C-alpha positions in Angstrom: -106.4 -218.0 92.1 -110.4 -218.3 91.4 -112.7 -215.4 91.7 -114.7 -217.7 94.6 -111.6 -218.0 96.4 -111.0 -214.1 96.5 -114.7 -213.7 97.6 -114.3 -216.0 100.7 -111.7 -213.5 102.0 -113.7 -209.8 101.1 -117.0 -209.6 102.6 -119.8 -210.1 100.0 -121.3 -206.7 100.2 -118.0 -205.4 99.1 -119.0 -206.0 95.5 -122.0 -203.8 96.2 -119.7 -201.2 97.1 -117.6 -201.2 94.3 -120.4 -200.3 92.1 -120.7 -196.7 94.7 -117.1 -196.1 93.7 -116.7 -192.6 91.3 -114.9 -193.2 87.9 -111.8 -191.2 87.0 -108.3 -191.5 86.0 -105.5 -192.0 88.8 -104.4 -189.4 91.4 -101.9 -187.0 89.9 -101.1 -186.2 93.5 -96.8 -186.4 95.3 -96.1 -189.7 97.2 -96.0 -188.0 100.3 -92.1 -187.0 101.7 -91.5 -188.3 105.4 -91.0 -185.1 107.4 -91.0 -184.6 111.5 -94.1 -184.7 113.1 -95.0 -182.6 115.7 -95.5 -184.7 118.7 -98.8 -185.7 120.5 -99.7 -185.4 124.5 -101.6 -188.7 123.5 -98.8 -190.7 121.7 -94.8 -191.4 121.5 -93.2 -188.7 120.1 -92.6 -189.5 116.5 -89.8 -188.5 113.8 -90.1 -190.1 110.5 -86.7 -190.3 108.5 -85.2 -191.5 105.5 -81.8 -189.7 106.2 -78.6 -191.1 106.7 -78.0 -193.1 110.1 -77.8 -191.4 113.5 -75.0 -192.3 116.6 -76.9 -194.9 118.7 -78.9 -193.5 121.0 -77.4 -193.0 125.5 -78.4 -195.4 127.5 -81.9 -195.5 128.8 -83.0 -195.2 132.7 -82.3 -198.3 134.2 -84.3 -201.3 134.4 -86.4 -199.6 131.5 -88.7 -201.5 129.6 -91.4 -201.1 126.7 -94.6 -202.8 126.1 -96.3 -202.7 123.1 -99.4 -204.4 121.7 -100.5 -205.1 118.3 -103.1 -205.5 115.4 -103.4 -207.2 112.1 -105.9 -205.5 109.5 -108.1 -202.6 109.9 -110.2 -200.8 108.2 -113.5 -199.4 108.8 -115.9 -200.0 105.8 -115.7 -198.4 102.3 -117.0 -195.8 101.6 -119.8 -194.5 101.4 -120.9 -197.9 103.5 -119.9 -196.6 106.8 -120.6 -197.7 110.2 -122.9 -196.0 112.3 -121.2 -195.7 115.0 -117.2 -195.6 114.3 -116.7 -193.8 117.2 -117.2 -196.7 119.6 -116.1 -199.3 117.2 -113.2 -200.6 119.2 -114.9 -200.4 122.6 -115.1 -203.4 123.8 -111.2 -204.2 123.2 -109.9 -201.0 124.1 -109.0 -202.4 127.7 -107.0 -205.1 126.4 -105.2 -202.8 123.4 -104.6 -200.5 126.1 -103.6 -201.5 129.4 -100.2 -200.8 130.2 -98.9 -200.3 126.5 -96.9 -197.3 125.8 -97.1 -198.0 122.1 -100.2 -199.5 120.0 -99.7 -200.9 116.8 -102.2 -201.6 113.7 -102.2 -202.3 110.4 -104.1 -199.9 108.4 -105.7 -201.8 105.5 -106.7 -198.9 103.4 -106.8 -195.4 102.6 -108.0 -192.4 104.6 -109.0 -190.0 101.6 -111.4 -187.8 100.0 -110.2 -189.1 96.4 -112.8 -191.1 94.0 -109.9 -191.7 91.6 -109.9 -195.6 92.5 -107.8 -198.5 90.9 -110.7 -200.2 89.9 -111.8 -197.8 87.3 -115.0 -197.0 85.9 -117.2 -199.8 87.0 -117.8 -202.8 89.6 -115.4 -205.6 89.4 -115.4 -208.7 91.5 -111.7 -208.8 91.3 -110.9 -205.5 92.6 -111.5 -203.7 95.8 -110.5 -200.2 97.3 -111.0 -199.8 100.7 -111.2 -195.5 101.5 -112.6 -194.3 105.2 -112.9 -190.6 105.1 -109.8 -188.4 106.5 -111.9 -187.8 110.4 -111.7 -191.5 110.8 -108.1 -191.2 111.9 -109.1 -189.7 114.8 -111.2 -193.1 116.0 -108.3 -195.1 115.9 -106.2 -192.8 118.0 -109.8 -192.6 120.6 -109.0 -196.4 120.4 -105.9 -195.7 121.8 -103.2 -196.7 118.3 -100.3 -195.1 118.2 -98.8 -196.2 114.7 -100.6 -196.9 112.2 -98.8 -199.1 109.3 -99.6 -198.6 105.5 -97.3 -201.2 104.1 -100.2 -202.9 102.5 -101.9 -204.0 99.3 -104.6 -201.7 99.9 -102.5 -198.6 100.9 -102.5 -197.4 97.2 -105.9 -197.6 96.1 -106.6 -194.3 95.3 -103.0 -194.2 93.9 -100.2 -191.6 95.3 -102.4 -188.9 96.2 -105.1 -191.2 98.3 -101.6 -192.3 100.1 -100.5 -188.8 100.6 -103.8 -187.5 102.0 -104.1 -191.3 104.0 -100.4 -190.2 105.3 -101.5 -186.5 106.6 -104.3 -187.7 108.0 -102.8 -189.9 110.5 -99.9 -187.4 111.1 -102.7 -184.2 111.4 -104.4 -186.2 114.9 -100.8 -186.7 116.0 -100.4 -191.0 115.2 -96.9 -192.0 114.1 -97.0 -194.0 110.5 -94.8 -196.0 108.6 -94.0 -198.2 106.1 -93.3 -195.9 103.1 -90.4 -196.5 100.5 -87.0 -195.9 102.6 -89.1 -195.1 105.6 -87.7 -195.4 109.6 -90.6 -194.1 112.3 -88.7 -193.0 115.9 -91.0 -192.9 118.9 -90.0 -192.9 122.1 -91.4 -195.0 125.2 -90.5 -195.1 128.9 -87.3 -192.9 127.5 -86.3 -195.5 125.4 -86.0 -195.4 121.8 -88.2 -197.5 119.2 -87.9 -198.0 115.8 -90.7 -199.5 113.5 -89.4 -200.4 109.8 -92.8 -201.8 107.7 -92.8 -204.0 104.3 -94.6 -205.3 101.5 -94.4 -206.4 98.2 -95.1 -203.5 96.5 -93.2 -200.5 94.9 -95.2 -197.7 96.5 -94.1 -199.0 100.2 -90.5 -200.5 101.9 -90.4 -203.4 99.3 -90.2 -207.1 100.8 -88.8 -208.5 98.0 -86.0 -206.4 98.1 -83.9 -208.2 100.3 -80.6 -206.1 100.2 -82.5 -202.9 100.5 -84.8 -204.6 103.4 -81.7 -205.6 105.1 -80.1 -202.5 105.0 -83.0 -200.4 106.2 -83.1 -202.4 109.6 -79.2 -202.2 109.8 -80.0 -198.6 109.6 -82.7 -198.8 111.8 -81.0 -200.7 114.4 -78.1 -198.1 115.0 -80.9 -195.5 115.2 -82.8 -197.3 118.1 -82.4 -199.6 120.5 -85.3 -201.7 119.6 -86.6 -202.3 116.4 -89.9 -203.2 115.4 -90.7 -204.9 112.1 -93.7 -205.6 110.2 -94.3 -207.6 107.0 -96.9 -207.7 105.1 -96.5 -211.3 103.8 -98.0 -214.6 102.4 -101.0 -216.2 100.6 -104.2 -215.4 101.9 -107.5 -216.9 102.9 -108.4 -219.8 105.0 -106.5 -222.3 103.6 -103.3 -220.0 104.1 -102.9 -220.6 107.8 -99.7 -222.0 107.6 -96.5 -220.7 107.7 -94.6 -222.7 104.4 -91.2 -221.6 104.4 -91.6 -221.5 100.7 -92.5 -217.9 98.9 -95.7 -217.9 98.5 -97.9 -216.7 95.9 -101.4 -215.3 95.9 -103.5 -214.0 92.4 -100.5 -214.4 90.9 -98.4 -211.8 92.8 -95.5 -212.6 95.0 -96.2 -212.2 99.1 -92.5 -213.6 99.7 -91.2 -215.7 102.1 -92.4 -214.6 105.4 -90.0 -217.1 107.4 -86.8 -216.1 105.7 -87.5 -212.5 105.5 -88.4 -212.7 109.4 -85.3 -214.8 109.9 -83.3 -212.6 107.9 -85.1 -209.0 109.4 -83.7 -210.7 112.9 -80.2 -211.3 111.9 -80.3 -207.5 110.8 -81.3 -206.3 113.8 -84.9 -206.5 114.5 -86.1 -207.1 118.1 -89.4 -208.2 117.2 -91.2 -209.3 114.0 -94.8 -208.6 113.6 -97.4 -209.6 110.7 -100.7 -209.7 108.3 -102.1 -209.8 105.6 -103.1 -213.3 105.3 -106.2 -212.7 106.7 -106.3 -215.4 109.0 -103.9 -215.9 111.9 -100.6 -217.7 111.8 -98.5 -219.5 114.4 -95.5 -217.9 115.8 -91.9 -219.0 116.6 -89.1 -217.9 118.8 -85.8 -217.4 116.5 -82.2 -216.3 118.2 -84.5 -215.5 121.2 -86.8 -212.9 119.6 -90.3 -213.6 118.9 -92.2 -213.7 115.3 -95.7 -213.2 115.2 -96.3 -214.6 111.5 -100.0 -213.5 110.7 -102.3 -211.5 113.4 -105.2 -211.6 111.0 -108.3 -209.4 110.7 -109.0 -207.2 113.6 -111.7 -204.6 112.2 -113.7 -204.0 109.5 -117.2 -203.2 108.2 -118.5 -205.3 105.4 -114.6 -205.8 104.3 -113.3 -209.0 105.0 -115.7 -212.4 105.1 -116.5 -213.5 108.5 -116.8 -217.2 108.7 -114.6 -219.9 110.0 -111.5 -219.6 111.0 -111.6 -215.9 109.3 -113.8 -215.1 112.6 -110.5 -215.3 115.1 -108.4 -212.5 116.0 -105.9 -211.7 118.3 -104.3 -208.4 120.3 -100.6 -209.3 120.7 -99.1 -207.9 123.8 -95.3 -207.8 124.0 -92.5 -206.4 127.0 -88.9 -206.0 125.8 -86.0 -204.7 127.3 -84.6 -201.4 126.7 -82.2 -203.3 124.4 -84.7 -205.7 122.4 -84.5 -208.5 124.7 -87.9 -210.3 125.1 -89.1 -210.6 128.1 -93.0 -210.9 128.5 -95.5 -211.8 126.0 -99.4 -212.9 125.6 -102.2 -213.3 122.9 -105.6 -211.5 124.0 -108.1 -213.9 121.5 -110.8 -211.5 119.5 -113.8 -212.7 117.6 -115.0 -210.5 114.6 -118.6 -209.9 115.2 -121.5 -208.7 113.0 -120.0 -206.6 110.2 -116.7 -207.4 111.2 -116.5 -205.9 114.8 -113.5 -206.9 117.5 -114.8 -208.1 120.7 -113.0 -209.9 123.1 -113.2 -214.0 123.3 -112.7 -216.6 120.4 -110.6 -219.6 120.2 -107.8 -217.6 119.0 -104.7 -218.8 121.6 -105.5 -222.5 121.4 -105.7 -222.3 117.3 -102.7 -220.0 117.0 -100.7 -222.6 119.8 -101.7 -225.7 117.4 -100.3 -223.9 114.3 -97.0 -222.9 116.2 -96.3 -226.2 117.2 -97.2 -227.5 114.0 -94.9 -225.6 111.8 -92.1 -224.7 113.9 -91.6 -227.9 116.2 -88.9 -226.8 118.6 -88.4 -223.0 117.6 -92.4 -222.6 118.2 -93.4 -220.0 120.7 -95.5 -222.2 123.7 -98.4 -220.6 124.2 -100.5 -220.9 127.3 -104.4 -221.5 127.7 -104.1 -218.2 129.5 -102.4 -216.8 126.4 -99.2 -216.0 128.0 -96.2 -217.2 125.6 -93.2 -218.7 126.4 -90.2 -219.4 124.9 -89.6 -223.1 124.2 
């Protein structure tokens, strides 16, 4: 992949930030081992597990359902270039994020760490980007309404194992749940219904997208432990020319980024109720497979000079889905979001028609039918 194309995906200001990164050897910290976390009054109770399967939970209250919202990639700048108002960065989209939702999920595309031992080494490089926010920024994601943050992506290890471990600790310290480490199942409870999150990316420091037998086994275990299973995948090529789901293995900068369609179908066959994704940095279409919704990319959701903001890359969205207590799709809606300024999300833009067109073009009869209002219907 040519260097110029990489810069079309990442903000030009990132190159200036790379020069500010401190030099040093890789961190020697130990990867965080998931443990039970205290319940927060502001978020669902979360228990992280890598243990053997537990018995299927008892039936939830009659008629119970779970509403969740989900967004794509977000990180608020690269230390020391940070937004002047992080506490209010999400204010314009908070109503759509949180209204009526028991669970709010987002992909943390980077680290919350004080480490300076970047993967980029001693000097700036046009081909190396290391995303880092201060650990205290976890509170700003919580303030915006997020309850589950994902670490299964290509930037969660930008500051090595130590940076990843500090990121996980920082998320837990403010009472949020986290997912995406190898072998990790994250359980929360909403409206009395157990919900499991399992997240994958094509890296050894995450639950692996490329090891299909292990991924299938982990999803099946999650389905034994919770009535609703949400699978996230950081999959597919990147950039404004990567908005279509190809149905094939996708390669970016020499990396195997998986076959998103095949992986999503496998996940549902293994017990997933819903599959959501990001990673391509652009919105992609949506499909129903065996009655379950797949959102192939929710694009970028927030940055501060992290990502390029032009053309199709300015469009983002908030996905809202209501699932029955058994994981059946009941309702869905897409809320359009536009990235403005340095990458701040505000309501508006052309995401609805864009995703509707991609869905129809890529999936035909199995495409999600997205109405002009954003309401998502099965074919």
